[in-house]
C-alpha positions as YAML, in Angstrom:
chain: A
units: angstrom
residues:
- id: 1
  name: MET
  ca: [-3.59, 7.41, 9.10]
- id: 2
  name: GLU
  ca: [-5.62, 6.38, 12.05]
- id: 3
  name: SER
  ca: [-4.24, 2.94, 11.86]
- id: 4
  name: LEU
  ca: [-0.67, 3.91, 11.09]
- id: 5
  name: ASN
  ca: [-0.60, 5.62, 14.69]
- id: 6
  name: LYS
  ca: [-1.77, 2.15, 16.78]
- id: 7
  name: LYS
  ca: [1.58, 0.22, 15.16]
- id: 8
  name: THR
  ca: [4.83, 0.02, 16.79]
- id: 9
  name: ASP
  ca: [8.11, 1.18, 15.52]
- id: 10
  name: GLU
  ca: [9.01, -2.30, 14.27]
- id: 11
  name: GLU
  ca: [5.71, -3.06, 12.66]
- id: 12
  name: LEU
  ca: [6.17, 0.43, 10.84]
- id: 13
  name: LYS
  ca: [9.50, -0.16, 9.49]
- id: 14
  name: GLN
  ca: [8.72, -3.59, 8.55]
- id: 15
  name: MET
  ca: [5.35, -2.23, 6.52]
- id: 16
  name: ARG
  ca: [7.94, 0.26, 4.93]
- id: 17
  name: ALA
  ca: [10.28, -2.31, 3.58]
- id: 18
  name: ASP
  ca: [7.57, -4.43, 2.34]
- id: 19
  name: LEU
  ca: [6.36, -1.20, 0.33]
- id: 20
  name: ARG
  ca: [9.37, -0.65, -0.75]
- id: 21
  name: THR
  ca: [9.93, -4.16, -2.57]
- id: 22
  name: GLU
  ca: [6.17, -3.98, -3.45]
- id: 23
  name: ILE
  ca: [7.06, -0.66, -5.78]
- id: 24
  name: LEU
  ca: [9.90, -2.44, -7.13]
- id: 25
  name: GLU
  ca: [7.81, -5.42, -8.19]
- id: 26
  name: LEU
  ca: [5.20, -2.71, -9.59]
- id: 27
  name: ARG
  ca: [8.01, -1.18, -11.67]
- id: 28
  name: PHE
  ca: [8.95, -4.24, -12.98]
- id: 29
  name: ALA
  ca: [5.14, -5.08, -14.18]
- id: 30
  name: ILE
  ca: [4.70, -1.69, -15.49]
- id: 31
  name: ALA
  ca: [7.63, -1.97, -17.81]
- id: 32
  name: SER
  ca: [6.82, -5.57, -18.81]
- id: 33
  name: ASN
  ca: [3.29, -4.40, -19.27]
- id: 34
  name: LYS
  ca: [1.92, -7.04, -17.02]
- id: 35
  name: GLU
  ca: [0.24, -3.82, -14.95]
- id: 36
  name: THR
  ca: [-1.93, -1.33, -15.87]
- id: 37
  name: HIS
  ca: [-2.50, 0.58, -12.90]
- id: 38
  name: VAL
  ca: [0.24, 3.07, -11.87]
- id: 39
  name: ARG
  ca: [-1.59, 4.54, -9.05]
- id: 40
  name: LYS
  ca: [-0.46, 1.79, -6.92]
- id: 41
  name: VAL
  ca: [2.98, 2.86, -7.43]
- id: 42
  name: ARG
  ca: [1.72, 6.54, -6.10]
- id: 43
  name: ASN
  ca: [-0.44, 5.21, -3.08]
- id: 44
  name: ALA
  ca: [2.83, 3.00, -1.91]
- id: 45
  name: ARG
  ca: [5.07, 6.07, -2.58]
- id: 46
  name: ARG
  ca: [2.74, 7.98, -0.04]
- id: 47
  name: THR
  ca: [2.48, 5.38, 2.22]
- id: 48
  name: ILE
  ca: [5.65, 5.22, 2.57]
- id: 49
  name: ALA
  ca: [6.05, 9.25, 3.08]
- id: 50
  name: ARG
  ca: [3.38, 9.08, 6.17]
- id: 51
  name: ILE
  ca: [5.41, 5.99, 8.04]
- id: 52
  name: ASN
  ca: [8.29, 7.91, 7.85]
- id: 53
  name: THR
  ca: [6.63, 11.12, 8.97]
- id: 54
  name: LEU
  ca: [5.40, 8.96, 11.89]
- id: 55
  name: LEU
  ca: [8.90, 7.69, 12.90]
- id: 56
  name: SER
  ca: [10.10, 10.71, 12.86]
- id: 57
  name: ALA
  ca: [7.76, 12.33, 14.89]
- id: 58
  name: ARG
  ca: [8.19, 9.82, 17.27]
- id: 59
  name: ILE
  ca: [11.67, 10.28, 17.62]
- id: 60
  name: SER
  ca: [11.41, 13.81, 18.54]
...
């Protein structure tokens, strides 16, 4: 969380977009049995939630 606080809004938005793409790729990999670590999706979703929380806190 501390490393996210140091990033700019643009860096956070780019990171969020990258994580969304990663989640999409992981879903396809899991569906085709190429990936077995479902926890990666959960961790990416949680990181996106942290980023959204930081961005909304900075706006208000």
